[in-house]
C-alpha positions in Angstrom: 62.0 161.1 -34.2 59.8 161.3 -31.1 57.6 163.9 -32.7 57.1 161.6 -35.7 56.1 158.6 -33.5 53.7 160.8 -31.6 52.2 162.1 -34.8 51.8 158.6 -36.2 50.2 157.4 -32.9 47.7 160.3 -32.8 46.8 160.3 -36.5 44.3 157.4 -36.3 42.6 159.0 -33.3 42.2 162.3 -35.2 40.8 160.4 -38.2 38.3 158.5 -36.1 37.2 161.7 -34.3 36.7 163.5 -37.6 34.5 160.8 -39.1 32.1 160.9 -36.2 33.0 157.5 -34.8 31.5 157.0 -31.3 31.5 154.0 -29.0 28.2 152.4 -28.5 26.4 153.7 -25.4 23.9 152.0 -23.2 20.4 152.0 -24.9 17.8 154.5 -23.8 14.3 153.1 -23.3 10.9 155.0 -23.2 9.7 152.6 -20.5 11.1 152.1 -17.0 9.7 148.7 -16.1 9.4 145.5 -18.1 8.0 142.0 -17.6 9.6 139.2 -19.6 7.1 136.5 -20.2 9.6 133.6 -20.4 10.1 131.8 -17.1 12.6 129.2 -18.2 14.0 130.8 -21.3 17.8 131.0 -21.6 17.4 134.1 -23.8 14.9 135.6 -21.4 17.3 135.1 -18.5 20.2 136.7 -20.3 17.9 139.6 -21.4 16.9 140.1 -17.7 20.6 140.1 -16.6 21.5 142.6 -19.4 18.6 144.9 -18.5 19.6 144.8 -14.8 23.2 145.7 -15.7 22.0 148.7 -17.8 20.1 149.9 -14.7 17.6 152.2 -16.4 14.9 149.5 -16.6 13.4 147.6 -13.7 12.6 144.0 -14.5 9.4 142.7 -13.0 9.9 139.0 -12.2 6.7 138.1 -10.4 3.8 137.1 -12.8 1.3 138.3 -10.1 2.7 141.9 -10.5 2.6 141.9 -14.3 0.3 144.9 -14.3 2.9 147.0 -12.5 5.2 146.8 -15.5 4.9 149.5 -18.2 5.5 147.0 -21.0 5.4 143.2 -21.4 7.7 141.2 -23.6 5.8 138.0 -24.6 8.2 135.3 -25.8 6.1 133.3 -28.3 8.7 130.8 -29.4 12.3 130.0 -28.7 13.6 127.1 -30.6 17.0 125.6 -31.3 17.5 123.6 -34.5 20.3 121.5 -36.0 20.1 120.8 -39.7 22.4 118.7 -41.8 23.8 120.7 -44.7 26.8 118.6 -45.9 27.6 114.9 -46.4 30.5 113.1 -47.8 30.4 110.4 -50.5 30.0 107.7 -47.8 26.9 109.4 -46.5 28.5 110.7 -43.3 27.6 114.1 -42.0 30.3 116.7 -42.6 28.5 119.9 -41.8 25.6 121.1 -39.7 23.7 124.4 -39.6 22.7 125.5 -36.1 19.7 127.8 -35.9 18.2 129.8 -33.1 14.6 131.0 -33.8 13.1 133.5 -31.5 9.5 135.0 -31.8 8.3 137.8 -29.5 6.1 140.8 -29.2 6.1 143.8 -27.0 2.9 145.2 -25.6 1.5 147.3 -22.8 -0.6 145.7 -20.0 -3.6 147.3 -21.6 -3.0 145.3 -24.8 -1.5 148.0 -27.1 1.1 146.4 -29.3 4.4 148.3 -29.5 6.3 145.7 -31.5 4.1 143.2 -33.3 4.8 139.5 -33.5 8.4 139.4 -34.8 10.8 136.6 -35.5 14.6 136.7 -35.3 16.4 133.8 -36.9 20.2 133.4 -36.3 22.2 130.6 -37.9 25.8 129.4 -37.8 27.5 126.7 -39.7 29.7 124.1 -38.0 31.8 121.3 -39.5 31.5 117.8 -38.1 34.0 115.0 -37.7 33.4 111.6 -36.2 36.9 111.6 -34.7 36.3 114.8 -32.7 32.7 114.4 -31.4 33.3 115.8 -27.9 35.1 118.9 -29.1 32.4 119.5 -31.7 29.7 119.2 -29.0 31.6 121.9 -27.0 31.9 124.1 -30.1 28.2 123.7 -30.7 27.4 124.8 -27.2 29.7 127.8 -27.7 28.0 128.7 -30.9 24.6 128.6 -29.4 25.8 130.8 -26.5 27.2 133.2 -29.1 23.9 133.3 -31.0 22.1 133.8 -27.8 24.2 136.9 -27.0 23.7 138.2 -30.5 20.0 137.7 -30.1 19.9 139.6 -26.8 21.8 142.5 -28.5 19.4 142.6 -31.4 16.5 142.5 -29.0 17.9 145.4 -26.9 18.2 147.5 -30.1 14.6 146.7 -31.0 13.4 147.6 -27.6 15.3 150.8 -27.6 13.7 151.7 -31.0 10.3 151.9 -29.4 9.6 155.7 -29.2 6.3 155.9 -27.4 4.0 153.8 -25.2 
């Protein structure tokens, strides 16, 4: 009986190992220093924190030392939008769509474009109820933070995809 339980417990591990499954590792970058051109950007701040936690990239924060960075991430646009997508028969809003639009480019201090002007658009749907306004505001904030985290993850993958300076 014990051998059967052990076999059943180890079977999924063997299947995952055989299929090539591997946990995601920290990304590897071709650059060692980066300047993020977004002084008051929530996405820029989270990106800086994430890069600092990875440890392989030094984030240059001082705009006066921009030329010491190997690459520069220019944040061209960061915009939050809230669009009505559903209404009831009385004309009251029942559903919103939250959008986070982020445009950026990656270049060297000499001006060579590594990633051209690129836009990432994330969206989430949220139901709305007049009787639960406060909880829906909290949910909206949570969804924006979730989108922001997703955006930083996408941005990290795109930065890691750069193969040469």
